[in-house]
C-alpha positions in Angstrom: 5.6 -19.5 19.5 7.8 -18.1 16.8 7.3 -14.4 16.0 6.8 -15.3 12.4 4.2 -18.0 12.8 1.1 -17.6 10.7 -2.2 -16.2 12.0 -4.5 -19.1 12.7 -7.8 -19.0 11.0 -8.9 -22.5 12.0 -10.0 -24.1 15.3 -12.8 -22.8 17.4 -12.3 -19.1 16.6 -15.5 -17.5 15.3 -15.8 -14.7 12.8 -17.2 -11.3 13.8 -20.9 -11.3 13.9 -21.4 -7.8 12.5 -21.5 -7.3 8.8 -18.8 -5.2 7.1 -19.7 -1.6 6.4 -18.9 0.7 3.6 -17.0 4.0 4.1 -17.6 7.1 2.1 -16.0 10.5 2.0 -17.9 13.3 0.3 -15.7 16.4 -0.4 -14.1 16.2 3.0 -11.6 18.9 4.0 -9.6 19.2 7.2 -7.9 22.5 8.2 -5.5 23.3 11.1 -5.7 27.1 11.2 -4.5 28.2 7.8 -3.0 24.8 6.9 -5.1 22.5 4.8 -4.2 18.9 5.6 -6.9 17.3 3.5 -8.4 19.2 0.6 -11.9 18.2 -0.7 -11.3 14.5 -0.8 -13.9 12.1 -2.0 -13.7 8.3 -2.1 -15.5 5.1 -1.1 -14.6 1.8 0.4 -16.9 -1.1 -0.3 -17.9 -3.6 2.5 -15.2 -6.2 2.9 -12.6 -4.3 0.8 -9.1 -3.4 1.9 -8.1 0.0 0.6 -4.7 1.6 1.3 -4.1 5.3 1.6 -0.6 5.7 0.2 1.7 8.7 -0.1 4.7 10.5 1.2 4.9 12.1 4.6 2.6 15.1 5.0 0.3 14.2 2.1 -2.8 13.9 4.3 -3.2 10.1 4.5 -3.0 9.7 8.3 -5.3 12.7 8.9 -7.8 11.0 6.5 -7.6 7.8 8.5 -8.0 9.6 11.8 -11.1 11.3 10.4 -12.6 7.9 9.6 -11.9 6.9 13.2 -13.4 10.1 14.7 -10.0 11.1 16.2 -10.1 14.2 14.0 -13.3 16.1 13.0 -13.8 17.2 9.4 -13.8 21.0 8.7 -16.1 20.5 5.7 -17.8 17.7 3.9 -19.5 14.5 4.9 -18.3 11.1 6.2 -20.5 8.0 6.1 -19.9 4.5 7.6 -22.5 1.9 6.6 -24.5 4.6 4.9 -24.8 6.4 8.3 -23.7 10.0 8.6 -21.0 10.0 11.3 -19.4 13.3 10.4 -20.0 14.8 13.8 -20.0 11.7 15.9 -17.2 10.9 18.4 -14.8 8.0 18.0 -16.8 6.0 20.6 -20.0 6.3 18.5 -18.5 5.1 15.2 -18.0 1.4 15.6 -14.5 1.4 14.3 -11.2 0.1 15.7 -7.6 1.2 15.0 -4.3 -0.6 15.1 -1.7 2.1 15.8 1.9 2.3 14.6 3.2 2.1 18.2 0.8 -0.8 19.1 -0.1 1.3 22.3 -0.2 -1.8 24.5 -0.5 -1.3 28.3 2.9 -2.5 29.7 1.4 -3.3 33.2 -1.3 -5.6 31.8 -1.0 -9.1 30.5 -1.8 -10.0 26.9 -5.2 -11.2 27.9 -6.0 -8.0 29.9 -4.8 -5.8 27.0 -7.2 -7.5 24.6 -10.1 -7.6 27.1 -9.7 -3.9 28.0 -12.2 -2.6 25.4 -15.1 -4.9 26.4 -14.3 -4.3 30.1 -14.6 -0.5 29.9 -17.8 -0.9 28.0 -19.3 -2.8 30.9 -19.0 -6.4 29.7 -18.6 -8.7 32.7 -15.0 -9.7 33.3 -15.6 -13.4 32.6 -17.3 -12.6 29.3 -14.6 -10.0 28.3 -11.9 -12.6 28.9 -13.7 -15.2 26.8 -14.0 -12.7 24.0 -10.3 -11.9 24.3 -9.3 -15.5 24.3 -11.3 -16.1 21.1 -9.5 -13.3 19.3 -6.1 -14.3 20.6 -6.7 -17.8 19.1 -7.7 -16.1 15.9 -4.4 -14.3 15.6 -2.3 -17.3 16.6 -1.4 -16.3 20.2 -3.3 -18.9 22.2 -1.1 -19.9 25.1 0.6 -16.5 25.5 -2.3 -14.8 27.2 -0.5 -14.5 30.6 2.6 -12.9 29.3 3.5 -9.2 29.5 3.9 -7.3 26.3 7.6 -6.9 27.0 8.0 -10.7 26.9 6.8 -10.8 23.3 8.5 -10.2 20.0 7.6 -7.3 17.8 5.5 -9.4 15.6 3.6 -10.9 18.5 3.0 -7.5 20.0 1.5 -6.5 16.6 -0.8 -9.5 16.8 -2.0 -8.5 20.2 -2.8 -5.0 18.9 -4.8 -6.6 16.0 -6.7 -8.9 18.5 -7.5 -5.9 20.7 -8.9 -4.1 17.7 -11.0 -7.1 16.6 -12.4 -7.9 20.0 -15.2 -5.3 19.8 -16.1 -6.7 16.3 -16.0 -3.3 14.6 -17.7 -2.5 11.3 -14.4 -1.0 10.0 -10.8 -1.8 11.0 -8.1 0.9 10.6 -4.3 0.3 10.3 -1.9 3.2 10.8 1.6 2.2 9.5 1.2 -1.2 11.3 4.4 -2.7 10.1 6.9 0.2 10.4 8.4 -1.2 13.6 9.2 -4.6 12.2 12.2 -5.8 10.3 11.9 -6.4 6.5 11.4 -10.2 6.7 8.8 -10.0 9.4 7.0 -7.2 7.6 6.4 -9.5 4.6 5.1 -12.3 6.8 2.8 -10.1 8.9 1.3 -8.2 6.0 0.4 -11.6 4.5 -1.2 -12.6 7.8 -3.2 -9.3 7.9 -4.4 -9.8 4.3 -5.5 -13.4 5.0 -7.3 -12.3 8.2 -9.1 -9.5 6.3 -10.3 -11.8 3.5 -11.3 -14.7 5.8 -13.4 -12.4 8.1 -14.6 -10.2 5.3 -13.4 -7.1 7.1 -13.7 -3.5 5.7 -10.2 -2.1 6.2 -8.6 1.3 5.6 -4.8 0.9 5.7 -2.2 3.7 5.8 1.4 3.2 4.7 4.2 5.1 2.9 5.7 1.8 1.7 4.8 1.2 -1.9 5.6 -2.5 -1.9 3.5 -3.0 1.2 0.5 -1.2 -0.4 0.9 -3.3 -3.7 1.0 -6.5 -1.7 -2.1 -6.1 0.6 -4.6 -3.9 -1.2 -7.7 -4.4 -3.3 -7.4 -0.8 -4.2 -4.9 2.0 -3.5 -5.7 5.7 -3.0 -2.5 7.7 -3.8 -2.4 11.0 -2.0 -0.2 14.1 -2.8 -0.4 17.5 -1.2 -3.6 16.9 0.6 -5.5 15.6 -2.5 -6.0 12.3 -4.3 -3.6 11.9 -7.2 -5.1 8.5 -8.4 -7.2 5.7 -7.2 -7.0 2.2 -8.7 -6.0 -1.4 -8.3 -2.3 -2.1 -7.7 -1.9 -3.2 -11.3 -3.7 -0.1 -12.7 -1.5 2.2 -10.7 1.7 0.4 -11.6 1.0 -0.1 -15.3 -1.2 3.0 -16.0 0.0 5.9 -13.8 -2.2 9.0 -14.1 0.6 11.5 -13.9 4.4 12.0 -13.2 4.0 11.9 -9.5 2.2 8.5 -9.4 4.6 7.0 -12.0 7.6 8.0 -9.9 6.1 7.1 -6.6 4.6 3.7 -7.3 7.6 1.5 -7.8 10.7 2.5 -9.7 10.3 4.2 -13.1 12.6 5.7 -15.7 10.8 8.9 -16.8 11.8 9.4 -20.5 11.0 11.8 -23.3 9.3 10.4 -26.4 7.2 11.6 -29.4 3.7 10.2 -30.0 3.2 9.7 -33.8 0.1 8.2 -35.4 -2.9 7.0 -33.4 -4.9 4.0 -34.5 -7.7 3.0 -32.2 -6.5 2.8 -28.6 -2.8 2.5 -29.7 -0.2 4.8 -31.1 3.3 4.7 -32.5 5.7 6.3 -30.1 9.3 7.2 -30.9 11.9 6.9 -28.2 15.4 7.5 -29.2 15.7 5.8 -32.7 13.1 3.2 -31.9 9.3 3.2 -32.5 7.1 1.3 -30.1 3.4 0.5 -30.2 1.8 1.6 -26.9 -1.7 2.6 -25.7 -2.0 6.3 -26.2 -4.3 6.8 -23.1 -5.9 9.8 -24.6 -2.7 11.7 -25.4 -2.5 13.4 -28.7 0.4 13.5 -31.2 3.5 15.4 -30.1 6.1 15.3 -27.2 5.2 12.9 -24.4 6.6 11.6 -21.1 7.0 7.8 -20.7 7.2 5.8 -17.6 9.5 2.8 -18.3 9.8 0.2 -15.5 13.3 -1.1 -14.8 12.5 -4.7 -15.7 11.0 -3.7 -19.1 14.5 -2.9 -20.4 16.6 -5.6 -21.9 20.4 -5.3 -21.9 22.7 -7.4 -24.0 26.4 -7.2 -24.1 27.9 -5.8 -27.3 27.1 -3.0 -29.8 23.6 -2.1 -30.6 21.8 -3.9 -33.4 19.0 -2.5 -35.6 16.0 -1.7 -33.4 18.0 -1.1 -30.3 20.0 1.7 -28.7 23.7 1.7 -27.7 24.7 2.2 -24.1 27.4 1.7 -21.5 27.1 0.1 -18.0 28.2 2.5 -15.4 27.3 0.5 -12.3 26.2 -3.0 -11.5 24.8 -4.2 -8.1 24.3 -7.9 -7.4 21.3 -8.4 -5.1 20.9 -12.2 -5.2 17.6 -12.6 -7.1 18.3 -9.7 -9.3 21.1 -7.4 -10.7 20.6 -3.7 -10.8 22.3 -1.5 -13.3 22.9 2.2 -14.0 23.3 2.5 -17.8 24.3 5.6 -19.8 22.4 5.9 -23.0 21.4 8.4 -25.7 18.0 8.8 -24.0 19.5 9.5 -20.6 20.6 7.5 -17.6 18.6 4.3 -17.2 17.9 2.2 -14.1 17.6 -1.4 -15.2 16.8 -4.6 -13.3 17.5 -8.1 -14.6 16.4 -11.3 -13.1 18.0 -14.8 -13.4 21.5 -13.7 -14.4 24.3 -15.1 -12.3 27.1 -12.8 -13.4 26.7 -9.0 -13.7 27.7 -7.2 -16.8 30.9 -5.4 -15.8 30.9 -1.6 -15.6 32.3 0.0 -18.7 30.9 -2.7 -21.0 29.1 -1.6 -24.1 25.5 -2.9 -24.3 22.5 -2.8 -26.6 19.2 -1.6 -25.1 15.8 -2.7 -26.2 12.2 -2.7 -24.9 10.6 -6.1 -25.5 8.2 -5.8 -22.5 6.1 -3.0 -23.8 3.5 -3.6 -21.0 6.1 -2.1 -18.7 6.0 1.2 -20.6 3.2 3.7 -20.2 2.4 7.0 -21.8 1.7 9.5 -19.0 -1.5 11.5 -19.7 -1.0 14.4 -17.3 2.7 15.1 -17.8 
């Protein structure tokens, strides 16, 4: 089987019998001595929802995931799974399973033995444990590979074994800790699609940790962005991308040009905002008149060769990078250095070329409330 073949959701494989459970954190704090790794965090995950914990290294996302699993105990606060208080319960008593970054497969065991290990140690008869394992291997598209050793599989196939092993106990909640970090870029895209399809088809409650913004945007129902042990913003991928709550989120979720502007008149939910010599109509998002920060996405900027016309700014291309489906530019302008992405153009605008700069896609521009 190819390492990029799709997870199979057909055939005789059966969905987990248990219903998905909710997860709730109520003012949860985790301390290691004098260091606060998670600081009074509250959130909820609905049954059957995939929520990603996203943030830079050291922000507290992995510690939060490990507290859901029971691998770390909360210093303060309350953790509920399926409306049951599990704050002080061990990992074995929480009915959750985790797929680790390293996969943690037993090298001396076959694929089948790896997946059947959980039921076996819980006292399930060997024949039944193997039947449960075969069902889950079929579910993830690995039927026929059950006798192989992990070392005989590709990285993508090993990842699937880890998923099957987590699913075999039919947990109420499935946890993923940086599950794609050991895969190459093309395989990461394929496997994340497989994980998402599996989660939706089986109605699994999933908490997913990554530092990769693109990965989080692709797989999530909602994203919890963490910074310095706290939650910076929670929302759908679109909400976080188009309506960042502060400068950190605007800069962390995708690429953004952070520019200075002036908010003028407000009318209803919108306002006139001056940027350079142009005036744009944007949602004011509760910000009053005066200086503001704007998050401008690279594809919301239009470049055209030649001098600026009325309603545009003048600029000069400093660098152009051809990336196949897109061309990326660094552009010098009166409002600062701009990072611009253009799609569908075959020939880059040459460095040193004068260009006019305009903002026709105003949905890609957001006033930042907490700047």
